[in-house]
C-alpha positions in Angstrom: 44.5 -72.3 48.1 43.0 -73.5 51.2 43.3 -71.2 54.3 42.5 -74.0 57.0 44.9 -74.6 60.1 47.4 -77.6 61.1 46.9 -78.1 64.7 49.7 -80.0 67.0 50.6 -80.3 70.6 54.3 -79.1 72.2 55.9 -79.3 75.2 59.0 -76.8 75.7 61.2 -76.7 78.7 63.6 -73.3 78.1 64.3 -70.4 80.2 62.1 -67.6 79.9 63.8 -63.9 78.2 60.7 -61.2 79.1 57.4 -61.1 79.1 55.3 -59.4 76.4 52.7 -57.0 78.1 49.8 -55.2 77.0 47.5 -52.6 77.9 49.4 -52.1 80.8 49.3 -54.9 82.5 48.0 -57.8 81.0 51.0 -60.9 79.7 49.9 -61.2 76.0 53.5 -64.0 75.4 56.2 -65.0 77.0 59.1 -65.1 75.5 61.0 -68.6 76.5 64.6 -69.6 74.9 65.4 -73.1 74.1 69.4 -73.2 73.2 69.7 -71.1 70.5 66.3 -70.0 69.6 63.9 -67.7 70.7 59.6 -68.7 71.0 57.0 -66.6 71.7 54.0 -68.2 73.2 51.0 -67.0 73.5 48.9 -66.7 77.1 45.2 -67.2 77.4 43.1 -64.8 79.5 42.6 -68.0 81.5 46.5 -69.1 82.5 47.3 -65.1 82.9 45.9 -64.7 86.9 48.2 -67.5 87.7 51.9 -66.6 86.4 54.0 -64.3 88.6 54.8 -61.0 87.9 58.1 -61.3 89.7 59.5 -64.3 87.9 63.0 -62.9 86.5 64.3 -63.7 83.0 66.7 -66.8 83.4 64.0 -68.7 85.2 63.4 -72.2 84.6 59.9 -72.7 82.7 58.1 -76.2 81.1 55.1 -75.0 79.0 52.7 -78.0 77.4 50.3 -76.2 74.5 48.8 -76.6 71.1 51.2 -75.5 67.9 48.7 -74.1 65.5 49.8 -73.5 62.1 48.6 -70.0 60.6 48.4 -71.0 56.5 47.1 -67.4 55.3 50.1 -66.1 57.6 52.8 -68.8 56.8 54.0 -69.1 60.4 53.0 -71.4 63.8 51.2 -70.1 66.7 52.3 -71.5 70.0 49.4 -71.2 72.8 49.9 -72.8 75.8 47.9 -74.4 78.2 50.0 -75.5 81.3 52.7 -73.8 82.9 55.7 -75.1 84.8 58.1 -73.5 87.4 61.2 -76.4 87.2 64.3 -75.9 89.7 66.8 -77.7 87.6 65.9 -79.4 84.4 68.0 -81.5 82.8 68.5 -79.8 79.2 65.9 -76.8 77.6 64.4 -79.1 75.0 61.5 -78.4 72.1 59.0 -81.6 71.6 56.7 -81.3 68.8 54.2 -84.2 69.8 52.1 -84.7 66.6 53.4 -83.6 63.2 51.0 -82.0 61.2 50.1 -82.8 57.5 52.1 -80.5 55.9 55.4 -79.0 55.6 55.2 -75.4 56.8 56.4 -72.7 54.8 58.8 -70.0 56.1 58.7 -66.5 55.1 62.1 -64.0 55.1 60.7 -60.3 55.2 63.3 -58.2 54.0 63.1 -54.4 53.9 63.6 -52.5 50.7 63.1 -49.5 51.5 66.1 -46.8 50.6 67.9 -46.5 53.9 68.3 -50.7 53.8 68.6 -51.1 50.4 71.9 -48.9 50.2 72.9 -50.5 53.1 73.0 -53.4 51.6 69.9 -55.3 51.1 69.7 -55.7 47.9 73.0 -57.7 48.0 71.3 -59.9 51.4 68.3 -59.8 49.2 69.9 -61.9 46.3 72.4 -63.9 48.6 69.1 -65.7 50.3 67.4 -66.1 46.7 71.1 -68.2 46.3 71.3 -69.6 49.3 68.3 -71.1 49.6 68.0 -72.6 46.3 71.4 -74.7 47.3 70.4 -75.5 50.8 67.3 -76.9 49.1 64.8 -74.7 50.9 63.8 -72.9 47.5 60.3 -74.4 47.9 59.9 -74.0 52.0 60.9 -70.4 52.7 59.9 -67.6 50.5 61.7 -64.6 50.3 59.6 -60.9 50.9 60.2 -57.6 50.2 58.7 -55.6 52.3 58.2 -51.6 53.1 59.5 -50.4 56.7 60.6 -52.5 59.1 61.4 -49.4 61.6 65.1 -50.5 62.1 66.0 -47.9 59.8 69.5 -47.4 61.5 70.1 -51.1 61.8 69.8 -51.5 58.6 69.7 -53.5 56.3 67.4 -55.2 58.3 65.2 -58.5 58.2 62.1 -60.8 60.2 62.6 -64.2 60.0 59.3 -66.0 60.4 57.8 -68.4 61.7 59.9 -67.6 64.7 60.0 -63.5 64.3 63.1 -63.0 64.8 64.5 -59.5 63.8 67.9 -59.0 62.8 69.5 -56.1 61.8 72.9 -54.8 59.7 72.7 -58.4 58.4 75.6 -58.8 56.3 75.7 -61.3 53.1 78.4 -63.4 54.4 76.1 -63.9 57.5 72.9 -65.3 55.1 73.8 -69.1 55.2 74.3 -69.1 59.2 70.7 -67.5 60.0 69.0 -70.1 57.2 71.0 -73.1 59.2 69.7 -71.8 62.2 66.1 -71.3 61.6 65.6 -73.7 58.8 68.0 -76.7 59.1 67.6 -78.6 62.6 
């Protein structure tokens, strides 16, 4: 299986949710909300000094950059090349300028450790498998059982990739809504 990555351009207009800061004061990612989705955008070192740390959640931004599909990991990485502050946009949106050649594979990571499993993780896992087949997503989205996701008190827990969306206390009845939100535009 090839591990080559597919790259395309993107443009996103949305509201700042927060910064992801590593090693003290270095902004590694911006979390941006576009309608009901959240995107994590990697900030290259050369852009970091240009970002005012005084920006508050809710600030409207337009971000352009490169979207690279990491086949080995099964998700897209968004890296910003340009960030603009917007006073009042018309509507939030996300645009992929050129589509990748292959259809990306999403993953849903489900905790199978005892705490999550006892709280209904097995039922959620079974419902995920059923719904993926019913919605015709079985070939695009894979469910993977994992070790502890460090959310034991919020079990059952799962993470939806490539969005890196974390969910806790998931009920089998919520599965259809989650799949529609993340994998059906």
